[in-house]
VOGU-3710 file (C-alpha; in Angstrom, 3 decimals, decimal comma):
1> mpartggqyl> 0,000/0,000/0,000  1,534/3,375/-0,980  1,300/6,697/0,866  -2,075/7,137/2,590  -4,482/10,035/2,595  -5,779/11,583/5,797  -9,090/9,776/5,334  -7,362/6,408/5,026  -5,322/7,164/8,136  -8,447/7,993/10,180
11> eglkstsrel> -10,153/4,826/9,000  -7,141/2,889/10,233  -7,418/4,487/13,673  -11,127/3,672/13,886  -10,481/0,031/13,012  -8,289/-0,590/16,096  -9,431/-1,015/19,683  -6,459/-0,079/21,860  -6,753/0,055/25,655  -6,359/3,774/26,155
21> wlgservhdv> -7,497/5,627/29,261  -8,127/9,364/29,485  -9,321/10,844/32,752  -12,073/8,628/34,179  -12,883/6,655/31,038  -11,536/4,161/28,599  -11,626/5,639/25,109  -13,042/3,305/22,491  -12,940/5,625/19,477  -10,050/8,105/19,413
31> vahpslqaaa> -11,343/9,727/16,226  -14,716/10,609/17,787  -13,690/11,402/21,370  -14,220/15,127/22,113  -10,757/15,560/23,649  -8,946/13,655/20,886  -10,816/14,157/17,644  -9,304/17,546/16,746  -5,739/16,308/17,100  -6,620/13,138/15,174
41> hsmarvfdrq> -7,805/15,289/12,287  -4,714/17,487/12,576  -2,593/14,354/12,245  -4,695/13,379/9,232  -3,690/16,692/7,665  -0,087/15,475/7,806  -1,037/12,574/5,560  -2,960/14,843/3,206  -0,049/17,270/3,170  2,145/14,758/1,381
51> fdcaedclma> -0,246/14,869/-1,570  -0,809/18,631/-1,395  2,980/19,105/-1,554  3,791/15,947/-3,491  6,878/17,365/-5,217  8,517/17,972/-1,833  6,959/15,211/0,262  6,726/12,103/-1,931  9,291/9,853/-3,574  9,244/6,477/-5,295
61> dpetaepinv> 9,850/3,401/-3,157  13,297/2,125/-4,258  11,936/-1,386/-4,808  8,266/-1,056/-5,740  8,268/2,477/-7,234  5,057/3,225/-5,301  4,816/6,752/-3,833  6,058/6,934/-0,231  6,861/9,816/2,097  10,324/11,291/1,625
71> shliprsred> 10,941/10,926/5,375  11,507/7,213/4,660  14,489/8,059/2,466  17,766/6,414/3,462  20,061/9,304/2,532  23,101/8,407/0,461  24,192/11,861/-0,628  24,035/15,492/0,393  21,373/15,959/-2,275  19,233/13,326/-0,527
81> lwrrhrgler> 19,469/15,301/2,708  18,383/18,498/0,964  15,469/16,635/-0,572  14,431/15,267/2,804  14,873/18,732/4,320  12,220/20,215/2,017  9,706/17,493/2,819  10,263/17,771/6,563  9,695/21,538/6,402  6,320/21,055/4,714
91> iaeisvglmg> 5,212/18,668/7,479  6,409/20,891/10,347  4,468/23,840/8,930  1,114/22,135/9,585  1,387/22,558/13,361  4,123/25,256/13,330  6,303/22,712/15,117  3,827/22,035/17,935  3,326/18,358/17,112  6,610/16,667/17,919
101> rtpdyknvtf> 5,502/13,157/17,031  4,185/13,478/13,516  5,031/10,254/11,645  8,116/11,731/9,966  9,965/11,644/13,303  9,947/7,875/13,493  10,196/7,479/9,724  13,537/9,290/9,772  14,628/7,268/12,805  13,973/3,878/11,250
111> agfagrwrew> 15,350/4,901/7,866  18,581/5,646/9,719  18,428/2,344/11,591  17,882/0,405/8,365  20,666/2,256/6,578  23,070/1,342/9,379  21,718/-2,155/9,975  25,203/-3,543/10,608  25,264/-1,710/13,933  22,179/-3,695/14,894
121> agpgernarg> 23,724/-6,970/13,676  26,581/-6,530/16,141  30,096/-8,004/16,126  30,278/-11,070/13,931  26,637/-10,407/13,005  25,600/-12,258/16,141  22,295/-10,334/16,092  21,739/-10,840/12,363  18,164/-12,024/12,879  17,273/-8,873/14,777
131> annlvafqkr> 18,921/-6,663/12,156  17,074/-8,466/9,360  13,803/-8,017/11,252  14,506/-4,297/11,553  15,175/-3,891/7,820  11,982/-5,804/7,030  10,003/-3,632/9,425  11,323/-0,430/7,864  10,056/-1,646/4,495  6,632/-2,343/5,989
141> lrrsdlalth> 6,636/1,009/7,789  7,172/2,954/4,574  4,967/0,847/2,337  2,034/0,814/4,763  2,575/4,481/5,647  2,143/3,691/9,330  1,965/6,263/12,092  4,584/4,999/14,539  5,364/6,265/18,016  7,846/5,085/20,621
151> tivhptvdkr> 8,425/4,674/24,335  12,105/4,549/25,285  12,565/5,755/28,883  12,246/3,685/32,053  9,905/5,126/34,700  11,450/6,911/37,668  10,753/5,046/40,905  13,678/6,048/43,102  16,322/8,438/41,746  18,773/7,021/44,270
161> rgdvpypgad> 18,780/3,788/42,257  19,781/5,586/39,052  18,131/5,988/35,662  18,622/2,449/34,346  17,288/-0,891/35,608  19,012/-3,031/38,203  18,833/-6,827/38,089  15,464/-8,092/39,233  13,679/-4,735/38,981  10,016/-5,349/38,244
171> vplhkvgeta> 8,888/-1,909/37,016  11,121/-1,368/33,942  10,059/-3,165/30,774  11,612/-6,623/30,658  11,244/-10,042/29,117  9,345/-12,535/31,269  8,849/-15,472/28,926  8,970/-16,874/25,447  6,963/-19,083/23,098  7,937/-20,626/19,799
181> dsiivsgari> 6,796/-17,536/17,908  7,008/-14,661/20,380  8,629/-13,165/23,437  6,513/-12,073/26,396  7,235/-8,768/28,104  5,975/-6,936/31,180  6,762/-3,666/32,916  6,357/-0,016/31,999  7,938/2,745/29,960  7,444/6,452/29,382
191> lataapfade> 6,419/8,469/27,487  4,420/7,479/24,392  3,644/10,816/22,815  0,798/10,629/20,258  -0,273/7,240/21,617  -3,940/7,805/20,665  -2,954/8,556/17,082  -0,349/5,894/16,291  -0,772/2,578/14,520  2,185/0,844/16,183
201> lavypgfplt> 4,561/1,340/19,120  8,345/1,020/18,941  10,684/0,200/21,818  14,419/0,763/21,494  17,277/1,972/23,740  16,853/5,341/25,382  20,079/5,125/27,366  22,684/2,365/27,667  22,423/-0,165/30,461  25,124/-0,010/33,129
211> akadglepya> 28,634/-1,223/32,399  28,202/-4,023/34,945  25,445/-5,672/32,972  25,204/-9,083/34,675  21,534/-9,944/35,065  20,320/-7,102/32,840  19,738/-9,188/29,709  15,924/-9,189/30,175  15,928/-5,379/29,904  17,933/-5,258/26,652
221> lsftvpmdsp> 14,957/-5,193/24,306  13,923/-3,544/21,064  10,766/-4,349/19,114  7,514/-3,015/17,682  3,920/-3,988/18,488  0,510/-2,870/17,216  -1,252/-0,431/19,510  -4,145/-2,854/20,054  -1,939/-5,714/21,298  -3,553/-7,535/24,272
231> gliflcrdsy> -2,044/-6,412/27,579  -0,804/-3,092/26,183  -2,289/-0,266/28,267  -1,971/3,483/27,697  -2,670/5,947/30,508  -2,991/9,453/29,034  -2,158/12,627/30,894  -4,903/15,213/31,405  -6,123/16,610/28,108  -5,104/20,138/27,169
241> svhgdafdhp> -7,455/20,139/24,223  -9,946/22,988/24,465  -13,431/22,735/23,001  -15,262/25,613/21,388  -14,509/28,216/18,757  -11,019/27,967/17,284  -10,803/31,772/17,250  -10,578/31,751/21,041  -8,025/28,928/21,249  -6,581/28,304/17,762
251> lstnfdeqda> -3,811/25,943/18,879  -5,390/24,180/21,868  -8,390/23,207/19,741  -6,159/21,453/17,196  -2,725/20,326/18,335  -2,805/18,493/21,660  -0,975/15,360/20,504  -1,243/13,739/23,969  1,307/11,736/25,974  0,805/8,393/27,686
261> fvifdqvevp> 2,380/6,200/30,332  2,682/2,679/28,890  2,094/-0,553/30,797  3,025/-3,914/29,277  1,017/-6,624/31,028  2,226/-9,943/29,633  2,336/-8,606/26,068  3,270/-11,092/23,355  5,636/-9,672/20,754  6,029/-11,710/17,554
271> kqnvfidgdi> 9,669/-12,681/17,095  9,626/-11,272/13,584  9,124/-7,829/15,200  12,011/-8,205/17,684  15,245/-6,327/16,925  17,181/-6,930/20,164  16,498/-9,796/22,549  18,916/-9,747/25,474  22,078/-8,652/23,627  23,403/-6,000/25,998
281> gvyntvmglt> 26,372/-5,142/23,801  24,194/-4,277/20,834  21,659/-2,519/23,071  24,368/-0,305/24,563  25,944/0,742/21,256  23,323/1,117/18,508  22,260/4,616/19,576  25,755/5,959/20,179  26,995/7,042/16,764  24,414/7,538/14,053
291> wwpnimqqtt> 20,926/7,830/15,534  21,083/11,373/16,806  22,838/13,166/13,890  20,212/11,634/11,606  17,126/12,450/13,682  18,415/15,908/14,576  17,708/17,016/11,015  14,000/16,346/11,540  13,789/17,673/15,060  15,843/20,806/14,344
301> iraltklefa> 13,653/21,646/11,347  10,618/21,327/13,620  12,272/23,495/16,296  13,290/26,085/13,719  9,714/26,237/12,454  8,491/26,849/16,009  11,064/29,621/16,537  10,163/31,240/13,215  6,522/31,170/14,259  7,422/32,726/17,622
311> yglasrmsra> 9,288/35,529/15,856  6,334/36,097/13,542  4,020/36,367/16,549  6,340/38,771/18,344  6,501/40,942/15,247  2,710/40,920/14,832  2,159/41,816/18,479  4,584/44,722/18,462  3,069/46,099/15,255  -0,473/45,649/16,587
321> igdtsdltmd> 0,186/48,068/19,429  2,842/50,241/17,769  5,560/49,097/20,172  8,977/50,293/18,976  10,526/50,623/22,439  14,188/49,766/22,985  13,204/46,913/25,297  10,981/45,264/22,693  13,526/45,728/19,922  16,134/44,067/22,138
331> lmgelltyve> 13,817/41,123/22,804  12,999/40,845/19,105  16,710/40,789/18,322  17,273/38,061/20,905  14,525/35,940/19,394  15,846/36,508/15,889  19,291/35,406/17,100  17,860/32,036/18,132  16,161/31,666/14,747  19,267/32,410/12,728
341> mtrsglllsi> 21,657/30,369/14,893  19,345/27,366/14,599  19,037/27,839/10,846  22,798/28,235/10,435  23,611/25,128/12,447  21,063/23,076/10,528  22,315/24,196/7,117  25,955/23,753/8,130  25,256/20,198/9,286  23,951/19,320/5,830
351> ehardygdgv> 26,731/21,161/4,002  29,282/19,123/5,978  27,337/15,849/5,843  29,389/12,741/5,313  29,256/8,987/4,833  28,864/7,401/8,265  29,486/3,930/6,835  27,695/1,564/4,451  27,172/4,460/2,043  24,731/6,251/4,364
361> ffpderplap> 24,933/10,055/4,515  23,885/11,795/7,713  24,285/15,430/8,784  27,508/16,432/10,502  27,053/16,134/14,249  29,350/19,031/15,240  26,931/21,942/14,647  24,007/19,828/15,870  25,452/18,898/19,263  25,372/22,436/20,720
371> lratltqwip> 21,895/22,941/19,243  20,724/19,794/20,983  21,879/21,307/24,272  20,662/24,873/23,766  17,301/24,478/22,010  16,104/23,102/25,339  16,596/26,645/26,651  15,916/28,771/23,571  12,347/27,650/22,958  11,169/28,131/26,578
381> rafeililig> 12,935/31,508/26,457  10,994/32,328/23,281  7,763/31,760/25,246  9,029/34,143/27,925  9,917/36,787/25,324  6,388/36,635/23,911  4,967/37,132/27,409  7,265/40,105/28,014  6,314/41,742/24,718  2,609/40,925/25,026
391> shnliatpsr> 2,246/41,838/28,688  -1,384/42,376/29,769  -2,472/42,537/26,132  -2,219/38,737/26,008  -5,237/38,338/28,263  -7,149/41,563/27,596  -8,797/40,015/24,544  -12,501/39,727/23,686  -13,865/36,307/22,794  -15,536/35,273/19,571
401> amlddqrlrg> -18,926/35,544/21,251  -18,203/39,080/22,465  -17,124/40,165/19,000  -20,284/38,674/17,512  -22,557/40,508/19,949  -24,141/43,453/18,122  -24,290/45,670/21,217  -20,679/45,007/22,232  -19,072/45,157/18,797  -19,166/48,924/18,504
411> llerymggad> -17,690/49,338/21,967  -14,948/46,827/21,229  -13,994/48,637/18,045  -13,846/51,886/19,984  -11,847/50,694/22,978  -9,987/47,522/21,908  -8,568/48,317/18,502  -4,885/48,588/17,728  -2,314/50,851/16,161  -2,712/52,106/12,585
421> dldaesraai> -6,482/51,542/12,667  -6,187/47,832/13,388  -9,691/46,568/14,129  -10,586/44,878/17,432  -11,112/41,444/15,900  -7,705/41,385/14,203  -5,998/42,539/17,382  -7,806/39,955/19,487  -6,906/37,196/17,018  -3,199/38,031/17,251
431> frlawdfcgs> -3,033/38,149/21,041  -5,259/35,108/21,539  -3,002/33,116/19,225  0,064/34,313/21,102  -1,396/33,424/24,507  -2,404/29,971/23,303  1,184/29,489/22,112  3,067/30,783/25,162  0,709/30,895/28,172  -2,000/28,233/27,950
441> alagrhalye> -1,979/24,746/29,464  -0,889/23,419/26,075  1,993/25,902/26,112  3,080/24,633/29,535  3,226/21,108/28,179  5,342/22,296/25,259  7,803/24,104/27,499  8,277/20,859/29,444  8,532/18,825/26,244  11,190/21,043/24,696
451> rfylgstarn> 13,292/20,984/27,856  13,538/17,201/28,079  12,460/15,266/24,982  16,042/14,884/23,668  17,582/14,875/27,123  18,092/17,808/29,463  20,396/20,757/28,832  22,858/19,498/31,453  22,938/15,955/30,057  23,531/17,174/26,519
461> rktlywateg> 26,214/19,649/27,539  28,059/16,927/29,472  27,774/14,591/26,485  29,244/17,291/24,247  32,110/17,812/26,685  32,805/14,080/27,001  32,894/13,735/23,208  35,343/16,634/22,909  37,600/15,286/25,643  37,474/11,729/24,267
471> tfsktpgpvr> 36,118/10,401/27,551  34,500/7,364/25,908  36,397/6,981/22,633  39,806/7,731/24,214  40,379/10,014/21,217  40,026/13,767/21,805  37,656/15,595/19,495  38,662/18,304/16,998  37,860/21,211/19,326  40,249/19,951/21,978
481> ergdelveam> 42,887/19,149/19,367  42,661/22,658/17,929  42,665/24,229/21,390  45,706/22,180/22,460  47,499/23,267/19,296  46,890/26,958/19,989  47,824/26,675/23,660  50,992/24,754/22,850  52,063/27,449/20,388  51,806/30,092/23,104
491> lllgrashvg> 53,592/27,858/25,621  56,421/27,392/23,124  56,556/31,158/22,642  56,951/31,578/26,382  59,713/28,958/26,554  61,569/30,495/23,619  61,416/33,920/25,253  62,824/32,499/28,481  65,719/30,799/26,661  66,499/33,987/24,716
501> hg> 66,698/36,079/27,874  68,821/33,469/29,564
//
């Protein structure tokens, strides 16, 4: 089956009966549920988008020639990365970067996995079966145009015990049995974003298991399962979807993609869908080299789109009230700095892309690593900048019903218009959109998401430092090498001066 339309995607959702809980009820139809239906239809727009922008978003399957989304492309040249870049931009524009788990996120991930399948096979191809299963799944993913989500982090029970499982731990996801055709797993993982709107769920390493791995084999797992698998339970957080007129809440009525805690209660996973089954060495290494430079293209494009949208809002707000103060211009310049630094790093990573092995081209990780650490701060700061520029104007906004009231409308036009004869409705629309983006419950969720979804600022900065110092590879990175070279030159200058004076 080639690329699907939004209608075909929604029909697929309606045909499954996943165990998904929201508030006090089990949801039986995610497409019709009042708190989920708007986001389901927004996700459907992603599928329709690939046909609306077919030149950018679609490509021919390399084996069947059927049209598939360009996010499934296994890049083998810089030109492939530019092609994928254009398609990813078109998808991010639908939600202005608010939906972090549109299908392209996992499509890019598994295209990278399949392109570097030897990493999954392990030394001596001891995990060849798992690697072959992964390649076969990636073909099915692209040809069925599935919406895939993941859950990769172990739940926090006691921070004193660390972030990874210890032998015998019952809460983290682990293997508890096996049949001729499947493995049986139990435990829990977080956080399955877009769980109501996905067709299948992927599990793969979030972080390596500890170096002393004796007894941790049951936790070294990677696989996929359909969302309606028996024993698979999704517990959604409170809904931030707002009902009513989209004028009042343009983002909260459309883009709450949801997040869910996942419980595996004796779930059977077909062995053909298992990529790692107890191989700690493979589990600890497959995410180390090539996953993140590949996926950072998708996630940085989405983040850039969100920052561009934030700048557009800030500009609209300042123009709406004629604000040309030094303070606002400074804040606008700060926001624009984040936009252009993100854009520059993204473009530089593609310009310096290289073959990471097996003929697979991924973006250069050097400009992406600092972005991975700082976007966690820049986007929440963008929300703060919008609040500072908008001030009380963000909440002094009439509703759709007020604007439609014949008695009130004249008063609103008189007292709630904007600069340069901006009418009250246009002003209200701008500030309501801005508040929904930076100050609503949905905005609070997004601030949390951006801070932690690719690891915290501190974790990413330490990882960057360790890579530069060669902590893990035992080989210092280019920044340290260059720095040592410059320092040594000045040390030699000092020694030469001392000898000369002597």
